[in-house]
DRENDO-1510 file (C-alpha; in Angstrom, 1 decimal, always signed):
<recs>
REC; n; res; u; v; w
REC; 1; MET; +2.0; +136.1; +58.1 .
REC; 2; MET; +2.1; +139.6; +56.4 .
REC; 3; GLU; +4.1; +142.2; +58.1 .
REC; 4; LEU; +2.0; +144.6; +60.4 .
REC; 5; THR; +1.8; +148.2; +60.6 .
REC; 6; LEU; +2.7; +149.6; +64.3 .
REC; 7; ILE; -0.9; +150.3; +64.8 .
REC; 8; GLN; -1.8; +146.9; +64.0 .
REC; 9; LYS; +1.2; +145.5; +66.0 .
REC; 10; ILE; -0.3; +147.3; +69.8 .
REC; 11; ALA; -3.5; +146.4; +69.0 .
REC; 12; VAL; -2.5; +142.6; +68.5 .
REC; 13; TRP; -0.1; +142.9; +71.8 .
REC; 14; ALA; -2.1; +145.1; +73.9 .
REC; 15; LEU; -4.2; +142.3; +75.3 .
REC; 16; PRO; -1.6; +139.7; +75.9 .
REC; 17; VAL; +1.0; +142.1; +77.6 .
REC; 18; ILE; -1.8; +143.7; +80.0 .
REC; 19; PHE; -2.8; +139.9; +80.7 .
REC; 20; ALA; +0.6; +138.5; +80.8 .
REC; 21; ILE; +1.7; +141.2; +83.4 .
REC; 22; THR; -1.4; +141.6; +85.4 .
REC; 23; VAL; -2.1; +138.1; +86.2 .
REC; 24; HIS; +1.8; +137.4; +86.7 .
REC; 25; GLU; +1.1; +140.0; +89.8 .
REC; 26; ALA; -2.2; +139.0; +91.0 .
REC; 27; ALA; -0.5; +135.0; +91.3 .
REC; 28; HIS; +2.2; +136.3; +93.6 .
REC; 29; GLY; -0.5; +138.0; +95.5 .
REC; 30; TRP; -2.6; +134.9; +95.3 .
REC; 31; MET; -0.3; +132.7; +96.5 .
REC; 32; ALA; +1.1; +135.1; +99.3 .
REC; 33; SER; -2.8; +134.8; +100.8 .
REC; 34; LYS; -2.8; +131.2; +100.6 .
REC; 35; LEU; +0.8; +131.0; +102.9 .
REC; 36; GLY; -0.8; +133.5; +105.0 .
REC; 37; ASP; +0.2; +137.0; +104.1 .
REC; 38; GLN; -3.1; +139.3; +103.3 .
REC; 39; THR; -1.3; +142.2; +102.6 .
REC; 40; ALA; -1.8; +141.9; +98.6 .
REC; 41; ARG; -5.9; +141.2; +99.7 .
REC; 42; MET; -5.9; +144.1; +101.9 .
REC; 43; LEU; -4.6; +146.7; +99.2 .
REC; 44; GLY; -7.0; +145.2; +96.8 .
REC; 45; ARG; -4.2; +143.7; +94.2 .
REC; 46; LEU; -5.8; +140.3; +94.3 .
REC; 47; THR; -7.4; +141.0; +91.1 .
REC; 48; LEU; -7.3; +140.7; +87.4 .
REC; 49; ASN; -8.3; +144.3; +87.0 .
REC; 50; PRO; -5.4; +145.9; +85.0 .
REC; 51; LEU; -5.8; +149.1; +86.5 .
REC; 52; LYS; -4.5; +147.8; +90.0 .
REC; 53; HIS; -1.6; +146.8; +88.5 .
REC; 54; ILE; -0.3; +148.7; +85.5 .
REC; 55; ASP; +3.2; +150.5; +86.0 .
REC; 56; PRO; +2.7; +153.4; +83.1 .
REC; 57; ILE; +6.5; +152.7; +82.2 .
REC; 58; GLY; +6.9; +148.8; +82.5 .
REC; 59; THR; +3.4; +148.0; +81.2 .
REC; 60; VAL; +3.0; +150.6; +78.7 .
REC; 61; VAL; +6.3; +152.8; +77.4 .
REC; 62; VAL; +8.6; +150.0; +77.6 .
REC; 63; PRO; +6.5; +147.5; +75.8 .
REC; 64; ILE; +5.2; +149.9; +73.1 .
REC; 65; ALA; +9.3; +151.3; +72.7 .
REC; 66; LEU; +10.4; +147.4; +72.3 .
REC; 67; LEU; +7.3; +146.8; +69.5 .
REC; 68; VAL; +9.0; +150.2; +68.0 .
REC; 69; LEU; +12.8; +148.9; +68.0 .
REC; 70; GLY; +11.7; +145.3; +66.8 .
REC; 71; GLY; +13.3; +143.4; +69.8 .
REC; 72; PHE; +11.3; +140.9; +71.7 .
REC; 73; VAL; +8.8; +142.5; +74.0 .
REC; 74; PHE; +8.8; +142.4; +77.8 .
REC; 75; GLY; +7.3; +145.0; +80.7 .
REC; 76; TRP; +6.8; +144.9; +83.9 .
REC; 77; ALA; +3.8; +145.8; +86.3 .
REC; 78; LYS; +3.5; +147.2; +90.1 .
REC; 79; PRO; +5.3; +144.7; +92.3 .
REC; 80; VAL; +2.9; +143.1; +94.9 .
REC; 81; PRO; +3.6; +143.8; +98.0 .
REC; 82; VAL; +4.5; +140.5; +100.3 .
REC; 83; ASP; +4.9; +140.9; +104.1 .
REC; 84; THR; +7.2; +137.7; +105.0 .
REC; 85; ARG; +7.1; +138.1; +108.6 .
REC; 86; ASN; +3.4; +136.9; +108.0 .
REC; 87; PHE; +5.0; +133.0; +106.6 .
REC; 88; LYS; +5.2; +130.1; +108.6 .
REC; 89; HIS; +8.3; +129.7; +106.5 .
REC; 90; PRO; +9.3; +133.1; +105.5 .
REC; 91; ALA; +12.4; +131.8; +102.7 .
REC; 92; LYS; +10.4; +128.8; +101.4 .
REC; 93; ASP; +7.0; +130.2; +101.3 .
REC; 94; MET; +8.8; +133.6; +99.6 .
REC; 95; ALA; +10.0; +130.8; +97.0 .
REC; 96; TRP; +6.4; +129.6; +96.4 .
REC; 97; VAL; +5.0; +133.2; +96.0 .
REC; 98; ALA; +8.2; +134.0; +93.6 .
REC; 99; MET; +7.2; +130.8; +91.6 .
REC; 100; ALA; +3.4; +131.5; +91.4 .
REC; 101; GLY; +4.2; +134.2; +89.1 .
REC; 102; PRO; +6.3; +132.5; +86.2 .
REC; 103; ALA; +4.0; +129.2; +86.8 .
REC; 104; SER; +1.1; +131.7; +85.8 .
REC; 105; ASN; +3.0; +132.8; +82.5 .
REC; 106; LEU; +3.6; +128.9; +81.6 .
REC; 107; ILE; -0.5; +128.5; +82.0 .
REC; 108; MET; -1.3; +131.5; +79.6 .
REC; 109; ALA; +1.4; +130.8; +77.4 .
REC; 110; VAL; -0.6; +127.6; +76.4 .
REC; 111; LEU; -4.0; +129.4; +76.7 .
REC; 112; TRP; -3.0; +131.7; +74.1 .
REC; 113; ALA; -1.8; +128.9; +71.8 .
REC; 114; LEU; -5.5; +127.4; +72.4 .
REC; 115; VAL; -6.6; +131.0; +71.0 .
REC; 116; ALA; -3.9; +130.7; +68.0 .
REC; 117; LYS; -5.5; +127.2; +67.5 .
REC; 118; VAL; -9.0; +128.4; +67.4 .
REC; 119; GLY; -7.9; +130.8; +65.0 .
REC; 120; LEU; -6.7; +128.3; +62.5 .
REC; 121; ILE; -10.2; +126.5; +63.0 .
REC; 122; VAL; -12.3; +129.0; +62.0 .
REC; 123; GLN; -9.6; +130.7; +59.2 .
REC; 124; ALA; -11.5; +129.9; +56.3 .
REC; 125; GLN; -15.0; +131.2; +57.6 .
REC; 126; SER; -13.9; +134.3; +59.1 .
REC; 127; PRO; -10.6; +135.1; +57.7 .
REC; 128; ASP; -10.4; +138.8; +59.8 .
REC; 129; VAL; -11.2; +137.2; +63.0 .
REC; 130; ALA; -9.0; +134.4; +62.6 .
REC; 131; GLN; -6.2; +136.7; +61.7 .
REC; 132; PHE; -6.7; +138.6; +64.7 .
REC; 133; LEU; -6.4; +135.4; +66.9 .
REC; 134; ILE; -3.5; +133.9; +65.3 .
REC; 135; TYR; -1.6; +137.0; +65.9 .
REC; 136; SER; -2.7; +137.7; +69.1 .
REC; 137; GLY; -2.5; +134.1; +70.1 .
REC; 138; PHE; +1.4; +134.0; +69.2 .
REC; 139; ALA; +1.9; +137.4; +70.9 .
REC; 140; GLY; +0.4; +135.8; +73.8 .
REC; 141; ILE; +2.9; +132.7; +74.0 .
REC; 142; SER; +5.8; +135.1; +73.2 .
REC; 143; ILE; +5.4; +137.6; +75.8 .
REC; 144; ASN; +4.6; +135.0; +78.8 .
REC; 145; LEU; +7.3; +133.0; +77.8 .
REC; 146; ILE; +9.5; +135.9; +77.7 .
REC; 147; LEU; +8.4; +136.8; +81.3 .
REC; 148; LEU; +8.8; +133.6; +82.4 .
REC; 149; VAL; +12.3; +132.9; +81.4 .
REC; 150; LEU; +13.3; +136.4; +82.3 .
REC; 151; ASN; +11.6; +136.2; +85.6 .
REC; 152; LEU; +13.7; +132.8; +86.5 .
REC; 153; LEU; +16.7; +134.7; +86.1 .
REC; 154; PRO; +18.8; +134.6; +89.5 .
REC; 155; ILE; +19.3; +138.4; +89.3 .
REC; 156; PRO; +17.8; +140.1; +92.5 .
REC; 157; PRO; +14.9; +141.0; +92.5 .
REC; 158; LEU; +13.7; +138.8; +90.0 .
REC; 159; ASP; +11.4; +135.8; +90.9 .
REC; 160; GLY; +14.5; +133.3; +90.0 .
REC; 161; SER; +16.4; +135.0; +93.2 .
REC; 162; ARG; +13.8; +134.5; +95.5 .
REC; 163; VAL; +14.2; +130.9; +94.6 .
REC; 164; VAL; +18.0; +130.8; +95.1 .
REC; 165; SER; +17.8; +132.7; +98.4 .
REC; 166; ALA; +15.6; +129.7; +99.8 .
REC; 167; PHE; +18.4; +127.5; +99.4 .
REC; 168; LEU; +21.1; +129.6; +101.0 .
REC; 169; PRO; +22.0; +130.3; +104.4 .
REC; 170; ALA; +20.3; +133.4; +105.9 .
REC; 171; LYS; +23.7; +135.4; +105.7 .
REC; 172; LEU; +24.5; +134.6; +102.3 .
REC; 173; ALA; +20.7; +135.2; +101.0 .
REC; 174; TRP; +20.8; +138.9; +102.8 .
REC; 175; GLN; +24.0; +139.5; +101.3 .
REC; 176; TYR; +22.6; +138.4; +97.8 .
REC; 177; ASN; +19.3; +139.9; +98.0 .
REC; 178; ARG; +21.3; +143.3; +98.7 .
REC; 179; PHE; +22.1; +143.4; +95.2 .
REC; 180; ALA; +18.6; +144.1; +94.3 .
REC; 181; PRO; +18.8; +147.9; +93.7 .
REC; 182; MET; +21.7; +147.1; +90.9 .
REC; 183; GLY; +19.5; +144.4; +89.4 .
REC; 184; PHE; +17.5; +146.4; +87.1 .
REC; 185; ILE; +20.8; +148.1; +86.0 .
REC; 186; LEU; +22.3; +145.1; +85.4 .
REC; 187; LEU; +19.3; +144.2; +83.1 .
REC; 188; ILE; +19.5; +147.2; +81.0 .
REC; 189; GLY; +23.2; +146.4; +80.8 .
REC; 190; LEU; +23.0; +143.0; +79.4 .
REC; 191; MET; +20.2; +144.5; +77.0 .
REC; 192; VAL; +22.4; +147.4; +75.9 .
REC; 193; LEU; +25.3; +144.9; +75.1 .
REC; 194; GLY; +23.3; +142.5; +73.5 .
REC; 195; LEU; +23.8; +139.6; +76.0 .
REC; 196; LEU; +19.9; +139.2; +77.2 .
REC; 197; SER; +18.5; +138.0; +74.3 .
REC; 198; PRO; +21.2; +135.1; +73.8 .
REC; 199; ILE; +20.4; +134.3; +77.3 .
REC; 200; LEU; +16.8; +134.1; +77.3 .
REC; 201; MET; +16.3; +132.7; +73.4 .
REC; 202; GLY; +17.1; +129.0; +74.1 .
REC; 203; PRO; +14.9; +128.4; +77.0 .
REC; 204; PHE; +12.2; +130.5; +75.2 .
REC; 205; ASN; +12.2; +128.7; +71.9 .
REC; 206; ALA; +12.5; +125.1; +73.7 .
REC; 207; LEU; +9.5; +126.1; +75.3 .
REC; 208; LYS; +7.4; +127.5; +72.6 .
REC; 209; THR; +8.4; +124.4; +70.7 .
REC; 210; VAL; +6.8; +122.1; +73.5 .
REC; 211; ILE; +3.8; +124.4; +73.3 .
REC; 212; VAL; +3.5; +124.6; +69.7 .
REC; 213; GLN; +3.5; +121.0; +69.5 .
REC; 214; LEU; +1.4; +120.2; +72.3 .
REC; 215; VAL; -1.4; +122.1; +70.9 .
REC; 216; GLY; -0.9; +121.2; +67.2 .
REC; 217; LEU; -0.2; +124.7; +65.9 .
</recs>
């Protein structure tokens, strides 16, 4: 594949990033609604309209900055509000809500792989269209798998921590979740120290290999 200019990279990555982040948050709200909490629905967050979910920093500035710097791309949207008091089983139900986000990213990674496959199929007939589909498809695989693996880290308030909390005694879970305000600082620290990428790349590469082989890319 040829080297893309920055403008071309933004064009290729824009839709995959926006959909990956938007659907991830909508999936949290959808699962919460199914389990009895209608907070997200009442606030209009059960939608695929990106404008309802976009965080100017996490959805726009950070992904573009990472593209410029050449690292792996990730981002975030405005968190979907969830009121666990509306759940019959707050800890367990919150774990299901948390898992819905990464699960949606796994599904989208497969769908973007199919987009890339279509690009390969039409390459001879429409090379320009094919090139865009292939690049966007692989971008979609990457951003969704990065979000999946990143969010499964057991660092509060990431989704993985919600699953861990469900298996902890109530008092210990409360103490564990108190670290949530420090979670983002910890992630930034891991990134600055060059430790975040090695943590993510093993599971990322394994999942990418499976998906690529499954779709036949």
